[in-house]
LODO-512020 format. One record per residue (C-alpha): x, y, z. Coordinates in steps of 0.25 Angstrom, whole numbers, plus 5000, padded with zeros to 4 digits. Layout:
BEGIN
XYZ...
//
This chain:
BEGIN
490649865085489849895074488950015071487849935079488449945093489450065091489350205097488650335091489250405080490250515084489750655082490550755073491550845081492350965077493250935066494650895071495950975066496650845062496150735054497050615050497150585034496050475033494950465021493950435034494650525043493650625047493150695061492250585063493150475059494350505067493350495079492550375074492450245067491250205060490350305066490750275079491850365088493050285090493150315105491650235105492350125096493550115106492550115116491849995111493249915106493449915120495049945118496150005109496649985100495749955089495349955075493949985071493349965056492250055050491349975043490650085034491950135029492249995023490849985017491050115013492450075006491849964999490650054995491450144990492250044980490949984976490550114969491850134963492350004957491849934946490749834945491549714944492549754955492349634966492649704980493649624989494049645003495449595007495449545020496849555025496549715026495749705038495249535041494349585053493049505050492049605052492749685042492949565032491349535035491049685030491849685019491249545016489849595015490249715007491249674994491649544986492649454992493549445003495049435000495749355013497149335014497349215024496549095030496149185043495549305033494949185026494049135036493549275040493149305025492349175025491649195037491149305031490249235022490649285009490749184998492049114998492249134982492349284987493549254995495049264990496249224996497549294995498949275002500249215002500549095010499149045010499248915021498648775016497648815027497248925022497248875008496248745011495248865020495448945007494948824996493948775005493248915007493248914991493749064992494849114981496249084985497149164978498349084976499849164978500849054975500948924966501248854980500048904985499148854974499748704974499548714988498148754988497648654978498248544985497348574996496348604988496348454982496448404995495048474998494448444985494148584982494548674971495048804976494648944969495949004967496649114961498149174959498649304967499649354955500849444957500749524945502049604940501449714944501149804956500249904962501050014962501250114973500350024982500650014996500949864997501349804983500849664982501349634969502449644958503649574959504049454969502849434979502349354989501149364985500349304972500849234959501949294950501149344937501949254929501949134937500349144936500249084923500848954928500048954940498648964932499048824926499348754938497848824944497348734932498048624935497648624949496248634945496148774956494848834953495548964946494749094949495849224945496849314950497249394962498149504958498449604969499649694967499649804979498949874991498650014995498850084984498150244981498650244967497550214957498250214945499150104953498050024954497550044943498849984935498849874946497349844941497549854928498849774927498049664936496849644927497949624914498749534922497449454926497249444912498549384908498549284918496949224916497649184903498249084910497149044919496348914920495148974919494549124918494749204929493549204939494249314949495349414949495849504962496449624958496849664972496549794977497749894981496750014985497350094995496850195007497550315011498450295024499250435023499250575022499450625006498650485001497550484993496350404992496350304981495550354968494750224965494050284954495350294942495350114949493850084947493950144932495150064929494549944935493049974925494049974915494749844918493649784922493149814906494249754899494349634909493049584911492949504898494249444900493949404914492449384913492149284925493149364933492849434948493749554948494049584964494649684970495349664984495449784994495549785008496349905014495549985004494149945010494549935026495650015028495150155030494050095037494750065050495350145061496450095072496150155086497150155097497250225110498350315115498950265129500150365131500750485125502050525127503150625121504550575116505650685111504650785106503650685100502150635107501950485106500450445108500650295112499350215109498950075112498950025098500050035087500749955074500449815082498849845080499049935067500449905060500049975048499850105056501150095061501750105049502249965048501449905037501849945024502450075025503750115023503750255028502850255040501550355037500450385048499150315046498050425048497750445064496850535073496350535087495150465087494450485102494450655100494550755089495750805086496150945091496851065086498151035093498950925085500350875086501150755081501050635088501450495087500550365090501250245093500850115098501350045112502349955104503849945108504149995093504250115087503550065074502350065083501850195078500250245074500450385070501950455069501950595072500550615068499750755071498750735081497950805091498650795107498450675110497850605123497850465129496850375127496650455112496250345102497150355090496450305078497350255065496550265052496650185040496750065050495649975041496649895034497949815037497849865053497249755064497849625056499049675050499549715063500549635075499549645084500449545094501649635093501949665108500649595112499949735115498449715115497749705101496749795094495349765090494449795076493049835077492349855063491149985065
//
């Protein structure tokens, strides 16, 4: 689906009494996506449930980042957040590179036509087949262990190709207050910082084409001071490790960690202090890394708020004083919205009824899926208008870690589809 064949834009209606907590949630986009009514999108898709992604919102997010981040920062899209080929193609045309986490993602990235030198591959447990494909493609391979380095070198020798490599570093610090901590302490990701000097010596012995470091310490962070601290420590660590490198650093991926607001009370990340600090860091470290390309790798921040998940109410029931709206979608399609993907205490994603303006009468409703498990919850005691059969339940903040992060085969229900609008 594209803007060329979609229906006409939805006209404004009277303001609803209830709008879900979402930075993009207005009366218009509660009822539309990408300028098109959700009801018409559902007709064109031909089924529910479905995911829909707004291309313009993705474009706007990239442009806003470009306007505030200092020159010299290269922006990469982390495909694991949403690897839909059409989404990846769109970001490949706007960003400076793509970061992949599997051989499957690598194929999608290469199909965009982006230069291989602007693709990097991170992730523990790369198979020999994945390493072979990455070497042949000429991308940057972020080595996650000494063993992976040795396997990579052996495969490269058989191919008679000198591979482009970087070391993913597990620093001795973490991104404080992050939703998912990826560094500090024992981790399956990257090489402990104290082991990196010896590994760099081995890189030289093996004759690998050393590019630099990937230092990623956490994700989904809404505290600028925490990101500033981690980025400052990242540059300092990179300088320390560079003293042991076989050649000057050409590439430094400082990760991302930029979060988006999901739940009531959460505030949008203030980018200005982060940008100001990056300006200072570049001024300090550019003379020390004169050949280095400095990369920020973002996924959720670029695509998370541009997507919605839509399911349909197929039954309504009362149980001991509570109302349940049962939809044809649930945790098997959107694990994160069910609270079973990283949440310790379950919180509701922002939800609305996408096929009609909310009325004045609101009541507490539980929106659940069709699965035989009490974990299958899309909205718990959520204030919504009286639900009717056939209503479209829209879950916002669904552009990242939705479709591909969910167990579609659980209980063998039909799967959702994805559209880019």
